[in-house]
N, C-alpha and C positions, 0 to 999 in steps of 0.2 A: 559126251561130246569130246572129241579129240581136236586140239587146236595147236598149231605150230605158229610161232611168231618169228618170222623171217626178217632179221634186222632188229633185234631186241635192245633198242637204244632207250632213250628216256620215255617216249610214248609207248613203244612196243612193250618194254618191260613192265610199265605201269599197268597197261591193260592185261598183259599176261598174268601179273601178280593178282589182279582183281579177279580174273576168271579162275585162277587156281584156288583162290580163297572161297570161290563159289562152288568148288568141287569139280571143275572141268579138268580133263587130262591135258595139261599144258606142257608144251616143249618150246624152249627159248633157243634161238639160233643166233649166236654172237661170236665174238673173237677177242683175242688179246686179253689184257688185264681185266676187262669187264666180264668176260666169260669166266676167267679163273676165279673172280670174286664171287659170281653167282653160283658156281659149282661149290665153292667152299661155304658160303654163308647164306645163300639164297638171295632173292631180290629184297633189299631193305627199302621200304617206302616211308618217306617222311612227309607227313601231310597235316595240314590244319584239321583235317577230319579224323585224325588218329593215325599214329605210326603202326606199321605191321610188317611182318616178314613172310615171304612166300618161297617155299623151297621146291620150286618147279624144276623138272629136268632141263639142264642146259648143255648145249653141245655146239660144236662148229661143223658138225657133219649131219646134214638132213637125212642121209641114208640110214642113220641110227634110228630115226623117228618112224619113217614109212608113212604110208597114206593117212591123211587126217580129214576131218569134216570141214574145217575152216583153216585157211592160211591167212594170218594178219600180216600184211606187208608194212614193215616199219622202215623199209629202205627209202632212200631218196628217189624221186621219180626219174631222175637222169640215169639211174642205174637199173631200171626195170628191164631194158632190152637184153642186158647181159646176165640176168638172174636165172636163165634157164636151167643150168646144171644144179642150181640150189633148190629150185622149186619142183622140178620134175619128180624127185623121190617122194614128195609129199602129196602127190595128186592121185585120186581115184576118179571114177566117172563123174561123181557129183560133188567133188570138192569145190567149195566156194572160196574165192580170193577176195579178201577185204582190204582194199588199199586205203590206209589212213594217210592220205596225201593232201597237200595244199594245191590250189589251182585247178586247172581244167584237166580231168582224167582222160586217159586214152579211150575209154568206153563212152565218152560223152553222147555221141550220136547213135550208139547201139540201141535198137528198139526205141528210138526217139519218136518216130512218127513224123509225118509232115515232109516238107521238101528236102530236108537235110538228113533224112533217115539213113543211117549206115555210112554217112560220109566220114572219111578219115581226116583227122587234123594232123597235118604234117609236123607241126612243132612238137607235139607230144607223142606222136607215133610215126617217126620218120621211116618212110618206106614200108610201113606195116611191121617194123621190127618188134614193137612192144606187143601188138596183137598176136604175133606169131608165137610169143612166149606165154602171154597171158590172155587166153581166149576171152573176148568180151562176154561170152555167155556165162563164164564162171564168175563175173564180176558182181560184187555187192558193193555199192557205194558207201563211203563213210566220210563224214565231215566232223572233224575234231575241234571241239571248243575248250579242251583242257590245255593247261600250260604246265609243262614239266621240264626238268633239266636233270642232267647226271651230276650229282654233288660229288661223285667219286666212283671208282669201279664198283658195280653192284648196288649202288645207292642212288635211288631216284627221289628227287625232291619234287613233290607235287605242290604247285604254286596256287592254282585256282582252276575252277571249272571241272565238271565231271561228265559233261555231255558229249556223247558220240552218236550223232544222228546217222541212221543207216537207211538204205533204200534200194529197190531194184531199178535198173535202167528202164524197164518197161512199165514202171509205176505201180506194179501189183504189190499186194500185201502177201508175200510168199511165206511158206512154212519155214524156210531157212532164215529169213530175216527175223521172224518171230522167235525162233529158237535162240538165235544169237542175242536178240534183245533181252530175253528172259534170263539168259546166262550173265549177260553184262550187268543187268539190274541186281541179280543175286549177288554179284560181286561188289555192289555199292556204287555202281555208275548209272548215269542217266543214259538211256538208249532208245529214244523214240524211233519208230519206223515211219519214215516220211515218204509217202507216194510221190510228192514233188520235191525230191531231194535236190534237184538242180537248182531250186530256189536257195537252199542252204549253201550250195557250192558258190553261188554268186555272192551271197551275204558275207561268207568268209573271205572270198576273193577281194571284195571291196576294200578291205584293209590290206591284205597281203600284196596286192598289185601295186599299192602306192607306198606304204610304209616300208616294205622290205627293200626294194631298190633304192629309195631315197636314203634309208638309214645306212646302206652300204656306201653310197656315193658321198654322203655327208659325215659318215662315222658318228651318227647321232642316235640318241635314245628316242623312245616314243614321246616322252614329254618335251624333249628339246625340239623335235619336229613340229609338234603342235603349237608350241609357244613362239616359234619364229615365224614372223608374218609372211616371209617369202615362201618358205617351204610349205607352210599351211595352205597357202593359196594354190601352189602347184598340186598338192594332194587333193584339194577340193576339185580342181579341174580333172584330175585323173580319175577320181571317183565318179564325177558326172559323166565322162566319156564311157566309163566301164558300165554304168547303169544304162546308158543308151544301147550298148551291145547286148546286155542282158534282155532288155525290153524287146529288142529286135528278134530275139530268139524265144520270146514268149514267157520270160521269167520275171517274177516280181520279188524284189528284195524285201520290201516292207519296212525299211529302217531309213531315216533321213540321214543325209551326209553329216549334218551338224550333230546328230546324236551319235553317229559312228565316231566322229572326231572327239566328242566329249568323253566317250568310253575309252578311247585310246589314251587321252590325256590323263585319265584316272589311273591308268596302268603305271604311270610314273617312269622312272629311268630304267626301263626295260630295253634290252638290246634284242632286235629281231633275230630270228634264226639266220637270215641271210647275212647280217652283220657278224654274227658269231662265226659263221662258216668262213667269211672273208678273214677274220682275225685268226682263224685256226689253219688257214691255208687249204681249206676244203672247196670242192667245186660249188659254184653258186647255182641254186635251183631256180632259175629265172624263166626257162622256156615255158613251163606250165603256168607260170604267173603272168608274164608279159607277152611273150612272143605268141602264145596261144590266143590271147584276146585280140592282139593286133591282127592275127590270121582270121579270127572270127569276124572281126570288123570288116575285113576285105570280103569275106563271104556274104555278109549281110548288107554291105554298102554303107556302113556307118563311118563317119569321119572321126578319127581319133588322133589328132595331130600331136597332142601333148604325150599320149602313150607311145606314140612312135619315137618321139624325141628321147624320152627317158629310156625306152628300150634300146635305142642305138647306143647311147652313152654307157648304160649298165652292161650291155652285151660286150662292149670293148673292155670294160673293167673285168667282166667274167673271163674273157680270153686272156687278158694280161695276168690275172691272178692265178690262172691254170698253167701259165708258161713256166 
């Protein structure tokens, strides 16, 4: 199995290292000091499950790699539309694209069935720009339940979780999903193949849609948001509205809001990825989290006043931080 990790940051390098350890032919695409460190020392993984080093091929030029069986996208979703020159050298007729992203993916309604089948979500696929680069038929969905961070160039600190749920948009148990799952498990990761992966998407989104923007607006950690009565109430309302949209689309999350909040509180003083991006002056990945759900609420006729309000304020924050 040949695998290219396009955007081998904390999550991408962690998965790439695990697959390399399992014997896959792994190629990591990165840049800057992180790339230089991986070339010299490999990917060093620091984990409660045991430290290890994977010396996979690392490059900044996908043309060096050529076509692969799987492309794991470790890029931010807001850069998908511009990744054509990077991903094209990696594709052959049956290459699968596995997007390890938060939020609503560009392929959400591909092979969905029902009244929304094939509908494009403008917030995540503006003008079809993402679908033009990443054909929905290549997509294998992936929901990440692992937490990692870059401790330094070439060094990934694995904090918790090893689950990467995967699934086909058409809900089939495909040979490519089974092959990917087997390789991921051989590398020490959990990788269930989920026919109803959209349920997992909404489960993960339940936290991201609320904690991520509020953390950036309040400059607060997970624990601080949960313990403050006002923000906790806002988050509860945002989660309730999000569940209403999910249910209107036929999805079941299967976890209560109170349980989701309790789990977040246990995480402690963790800064969300959106807060970290704000602090580092990076673009905020909010369209796939908030704007997409507001758009889906319009499509399904669900009222989401609090989501709309938080989206308006956080969208201004994103624009100002990018200026």
